[in-house]
C-alpha positions in Angstrom: -49.6 -11.6 75.6 -46.3 -9.8 76.1 -43.1 -11.3 74.7 -41.6 -11.7 78.2 -44.8 -13.5 79.4 -44.9 -15.6 76.3 -41.3 -16.8 76.8 -41.8 -17.4 80.5 -45.0 -19.4 79.9 -43.3 -21.5 77.2 -40.3 -22.1 79.4 -42.3 -23.3 82.3 -44.4 -25.5 80.0 -41.3 -27.0 78.5 -39.7 -27.7 81.9 -42.9 -28.9 83.4 -42.0 -32.5 82.4 -38.2 -32.6 82.8 -37.8 -36.2 81.5 -39.8 -35.5 78.3 -38.0 -32.3 77.7 -34.6 -33.9 78.3 -35.3 -36.8 75.9 -36.4 -34.3 73.2 -33.3 -32.1 73.6 -31.1 -35.2 73.6 -32.6 -36.4 70.3 -32.1 -33.0 68.7 -28.6 -32.7 70.0 -27.6 -36.1 68.7 -28.7 -35.0 65.2 -26.7 -31.8 65.3 -23.7 -33.5 66.8 -23.8 -36.1 64.0 -23.8 -33.3 61.4 -20.8 -31.6 63.1 -18.7 -34.7 63.6 -19.4 -36.3 60.2 -18.7 -33.1 58.3 -15.6 -32.6 60.4 -14.4 -36.0 59.3 -15.3 -35.4 55.7 -13.8 -32.0 55.4 -10.8 -33.1 57.5 -10.1 -35.8 55.0 -10.3 -33.3 52.2 -7.9 -30.9 53.9 -5.6 -33.8 54.8 -5.3 -35.0 51.3 -4.8 -31.5 49.9 -2.1 -30.8 52.5 -0.3 -34.1 51.7 -0.3 -33.5 47.9 0.8 -29.9 48.5 3.7 -31.4 50.5 4.9 -33.2 47.5 6.3 -29.9 46.2 4.9 -27.0 44.3 4.2 -26.5 40.6 4.5 -30.3 40.0 4.0 -32.2 36.8 4.1 -36.0 37.3 5.0 -38.4 34.5 3.8 -42.0 35.0 4.7 -44.9 32.7 1.8 -46.3 30.8 -1.2 -44.5 29.2 -4.3 -44.0 31.2 -7.4 -44.6 29.1 -9.6 -42.2 31.0 -10.1 -38.5 30.4 -8.4 -36.9 33.4 -6.8 -38.1 36.5 -8.2 -40.7 38.8 -6.4 -42.5 41.7 -6.0 -45.6 39.6 -3.8 -43.8 37.1 -0.7 -44.9 39.0 -1.3 -48.5 37.9 -1.1 -48.7 34.1 0.0 -51.0 31.4 3.5 -50.0 30.0 4.2 -50.6 26.3 7.6 -48.9 26.6 9.8 -48.2 29.6 10.2 -44.7 31.0 14.0 -44.4 31.1 16.7 -42.1 32.5 17.3 -40.9 29.0 13.7 -39.8 28.8 14.1 -37.8 32.0 17.3 -36.2 30.7 15.5 -35.2 27.5 12.9 -33.4 29.5 15.5 -31.0 30.8 15.4 -29.1 27.5 11.8 -28.1 28.0 11.7 -24.3 28.5 8.9 -24.5 31.0 10.7 -27.0 33.2 12.8 -25.6 36.1 14.1 -28.9 37.3 13.1 -32.6 37.5 14.0 -35.8 39.3 13.5 -39.4 38.1 12.4 -41.9 40.6 12.5 -45.7 40.9 11.5 -47.7 43.9 11.9 -51.2 45.3 12.5 -53.1 48.5 15.8 -54.4 49.9 17.4 -55.4 53.1 19.8 -53.1 54.8 22.3 -54.3 57.4 24.9 -52.8 59.6 26.6 -54.0 62.8 24.6 -57.1 62.9 21.3 -55.3 62.6 19.0 -56.1 59.6 15.7 -54.8 58.4 13.8 -54.4 55.2 13.5 -50.9 53.7 12.0 -49.2 50.8 14.8 -48.0 48.5 14.3 -45.0 46.3 16.6 -44.3 43.4 16.8 -40.7 42.4 19.2 -37.8 41.8 20.4 -34.7 43.6 17.5 -32.5 42.4 14.9 -34.7 44.1 15.3 -32.9 47.5 14.6 -29.5 45.9 11.7 -30.7 43.8 10.1 -32.3 46.9 11.1 -29.4 49.1 12.5 -31.8 51.8 14.9 -30.9 54.6 18.0 -32.6 55.9 18.6 -33.3 59.5 22.3 -34.2 59.1 24.8 -34.3 56.3 23.8 -33.7 52.6 21.7 -35.3 49.9 23.0 -37.2 46.9 25.9 -35.8 44.9 25.0 -34.1 41.6 26.6 -35.7 38.5 26.0 -38.1 35.7 22.6 -39.8 36.1 23.9 -42.9 34.4 26.6 -43.3 37.1 26.5 -42.8 40.7 28.7 -42.9 43.8 28.0 -45.6 46.3 26.3 -43.2 48.8 23.0 -43.3 50.6 20.7 -41.0 52.5 18.5 -42.5 55.1 15.2 -41.6 56.8 14.9 -40.6 60.4 13.3 -43.9 61.5 15.9 -46.0 59.7 18.6 -44.0 61.4 17.1 -44.5 64.8 16.6 -48.3 64.4 20.0 -49.0 62.9 22.3 -46.6 64.8 20.4 -45.5 67.9 22.4 -42.8 69.6 25.6 -43.6 67.6 26.6 -41.3 64.6 25.3 -42.5 61.2 27.2 -40.2 58.9 30.1 -41.9 57.2 29.0 -45.4 58.2 29.1 -48.2 55.7 25.9 -50.2 55.2 25.1 -53.2 53.1 22.0 -52.7 50.9 21.2 -55.8 49.0 24.5 -57.1 47.5 26.1 -53.6 47.5 27.9 -51.4 50.1 27.0 -47.8 50.5 28.3 -45.0 52.6 25.8 -42.8 54.5 26.2 -39.2 53.6 22.9 -37.7 55.0 19.9 -38.2 57.3 16.5 -36.7 56.3 14.5 -34.6 58.7 11.5 -36.5 60.1 8.3 -35.9 58.1 6.0 -38.8 59.1 3.6 -40.9 57.1 1.7 -39.3 54.2 0.0 -40.1 51.0 3.4 -40.3 49.3 6.3 -42.5 50.3 7.1 -42.4 54.0 10.5 -40.7 53.9 11.2 -41.7 57.5 11.6 -45.3 56.4 13.2 -44.6 53.0 16.8 -45.1 51.8 17.8 -42.9 48.9 20.6 -44.0 46.5 21.6 -42.9 43.0 19.0 -43.9 40.4 21.4 -45.8 38.2 22.6 -48.0 41.2 19.0 -48.6 42.2 18.1 -49.8 38.7 21.1 -52.1 38.8 20.0 -53.5 42.2 16.5 -54.2 41.0 17.6 -55.3 37.6 15.2 -52.9 35.9 15.6 -50.1 33.4 12.2 -48.4 33.9 11.4 -45.5 36.2 8.5 -45.5 38.7 7.8 -41.8 37.7 9.4 -38.5 36.9 8.7 -35.5 39.0 8.9 -32.3 37.0 8.8 -28.8 38.6 7.6 -26.0 36.4 9.0 -22.5 36.7 5.7 -21.3 38.2 2.0 -21.9 38.4 1.5 -20.1 35.1 3.9 -22.5 33.5 2.3 -25.8 34.7 0.2 -26.4 31.6 3.1 -25.4 29.3 5.3 -27.8 31.1 2.7 -30.6 30.8 2.4 -30.0 27.0 6.2 -29.9 26.4 6.8 -33.0 28.5 4.1 -34.9 26.6 5.5 -33.9 23.2 9.1 -34.7 24.1 8.2 -38.2 25.4 6.0 -38.7 22.4 8.8 -37.9 20.0 11.2 -40.2 21.9 8.7 -43.0 21.8 8.3 -43.0 18.1 5.1 -40.9 18.1 3.3 -43.0 20.6 1.8 -41.3 23.6 2.4 -44.1 26.1 2.8 -42.2 29.3 0.4 -40.5 31.6 1.2 -36.9 32.5 -0.8 -35.3 35.3 -0.5 -32.0 37.1 -0.6 -31.4 40.8 -3.5 -29.0 40.3 -5.5 -31.8 38.5 -4.9 -34.2 41.3 -5.9 -31.6 43.9 -9.0 -30.6 42.0 -10.1 -34.2 41.6 -9.7 -35.1 45.2 -11.3 -31.8 46.2 -14.4 -32.7 44.2 -14.5 -36.3 45.5 -14.0 -35.5 49.1 -16.3 -32.4 48.9 -19.1 -34.6 47.6 -18.3 -37.1 50.4 -18.7 -34.3 53.0 -22.0 -33.3 51.5 -23.1 -36.9 51.4 -22.3 -37.6 55.1 -23.9 -34.3 56.0 -27.1 -35.4 54.3 -27.1 -38.7 56.1 -26.6 -36.9 59.4 -29.4 -34.5 58.6 -31.8 -37.5 58.4 -31.4 -37.8 62.2 -32.6 -34.2 62.5 -35.8 -35.1 60.6 -36.3 -38.0 63.0 -35.8 -35.6 65.9 -38.3 -33.2 64.3 -40.9 -36.0 64.2 -40.2 -36.6 67.9 -40.8 -32.9 68.6 -44.2 -33.2 66.9 -45.1 -36.3 68.8 -44.1 -34.8 72.1 -46.0 -31.6 71.4 -49.1 -33.5 70.3 -49.0 -35.4 73.6 -48.5 -32.0 75.4 -51.6 -30.6 73.7 -53.7 -33.6 74.8 -52.4 -33.3 78.4 -52.9 -29.5 78.5 -56.4 -29.3 77.0 -57.9 -27.8 80.1 -55.1 -25.3 80.4 -55.6 -24.2 76.7 -59.4 -23.9 77.4 -58.7 -21.7 80.4 -56.4 -19.4 78.3 -59.0 -19.1 75.7 -61.7 -18.3 78.3 -59.4 -15.6 79.6 -59.2 -14.0 76.1 -56.3 -15.7 74.5 -56.7 -15.9 70.7 -56.0 -18.8 68.4 -52.9 -17.0 67.1 -51.6 -16.6 70.7 -52.1 -20.3 71.5 -50.2 -21.2 68.3 -47.4 -18.9 69.3 -47.1 -20.4 72.8 -46.6 -23.9 71.4 -44.3 -22.8 68.6 -42.2 -20.9 71.1 -42.0 -24.0 73.3 -41.0 -26.1 70.3 -38.4 -23.5 69.3 -36.9 -23.3 72.8 -36.5 -27.1 73.0 -35.1 -27.3 69.5 -32.6 -24.5 70.2 -31.5 -26.1 73.4 -30.9 -29.4 71.5 -29.1 -27.6 68.7 -26.7 -25.8 71.1 -26.0 -28.9 73.1 -25.4 -30.9 69.9 -23.0 -28.2 68.6 -21.0 -28.4 71.8 -21.0 -32.2 71.8 -19.9 -32.2 68.1 -17.1 -29.8 68.7 -16.0 -31.9 71.7 -15.9 -35.0 69.6 -14.0 -33.3 66.8 -11.5 -32.0 69.3 -11.1 -35.6 70.6 -10.4 -36.8 67.1 -7.8 -34.1 66.6 -6.2 -35.0 69.9 -6.1 -38.7 69.0 -4.8 -38.0 65.5 -2.9 -34.7 65.6 -2.1 -34.7 61.8 -5.8 -35.0 60.9 -7.5 -31.6 60.7 -11.0 -32.6 61.9 -12.5 -29.1 61.9 -16.2 -28.9 61.0 -16.7 -26.3 58.2 -18.6 -23.2 59.1 -21.4 -23.9 56.6 -22.0 -27.3 58.2 -22.3 -25.8 61.7 -24.7 -23.1 60.5 -26.7 -25.6 58.5 -26.9 -28.0 61.4 -28.1 -25.4 63.8 -30.5 -23.7 61.5 -31.9 -27.1 60.3 -32.5 -28.2 63.9 -34.3 -25.0 64.7 -36.4 -24.9 61.5 -37.2 -28.6 61.8 -38.4 -28.1 65.4 -40.6 -25.2 64.3 -42.0 -26.9 61.3 -42.9 -30.1 63.2 -44.3 -27.9 65.9 -46.8 -26.3 63.6 -49.3 -29.2 63.6 -49.6 -29.5 67.4 -49.8 -25.7 67.6 -52.7 -25.5 65.1 -54.5 -28.3 66.9 -54.2 -26.5 70.2 -55.4 -23.2 68.6 -58.5 -25.0 67.2 -59.7 -26.4 70.5 -63.1 -25.1 71.6 -62.7 -23.4 75.0 -65.9 -24.8 76.5 -65.1 -28.4 75.5 -61.5 -28.0 76.6 -62.6 -26.7 80.1 -65.1 -29.6 80.4 -62.1 -32.0 80.4 -60.6 -30.6 83.6 
């Protein structure tokens, strides 16, 4: 049988029962679409986390108070027991590390901000002038905090975009006096909008000098110290130097956790990469179920077309030719389901990106190829048994069932 005749015969056989063919294609398409959508979500989460941590700044070393007892970074490292406070003096001492380009101490807390009869609760971040460069942030209006003595600070504040809109509306914010807790501050700058991320939402933050923030919160400890190394090649050196300096200042006790941005990214990359593979495996189960459906449908097709198979054999068709007809039919149905599933999955991923513009829900190429190839291979493998059964039919007995 020529290839063109084979394909035409298999196509006509596949479309001979439209409802059966449609259900089989639907089952296969659901499996492929599940693979595409779930891997888009998993890989999108990985990309989102990587982008958010990258937005913290480049070449970062982060010093957290308290010693983590695990070997390496995990998301719980930010919550540690603190035998000794991490102080402004500790941060100042880190400036002498040769691998450190600049650094910024950070303390955080909540307070009420009021102006012109308007009142709301905000997150207050106490830091220094270098923070905006370390975090690579942008100003929309005005300037950031004044450089100077970290133990003293002018009564000035920088507010996020959302705080500015809610408190001042269309009125100018620069130069206005606001009450923050029991202190008065003059607004000297407004940050450019950045949105919600894994880090603090700067749109709802108010920045003040670190010493004034500690006085407001009646605390001498820092939330963390952000250290920027001179370059990527200096990150490990900066980590080592920072650890040694803090250890010397804390009487030989290593009571802080020092993590690098690369370590954080690598850890989340591994975790979310494994998650993507896991959800892809779960979605692949549906392809196996669809393959079983292919086998059942083809077995029913063999029983319904027994006389037709007998006639083909009587006309000279070989067992191999019969097998090829049924395998071609199964392949065509599986391929149609795979293509439809791919299109449905891409449509669903596009819908997710439209609903959540900051979430990069793009299915990875390997997942798309794996889903399509698995669907096709599954359909062929599960079509082997019905094809073999059809090929083994005796032509005389088959014709007798007409």
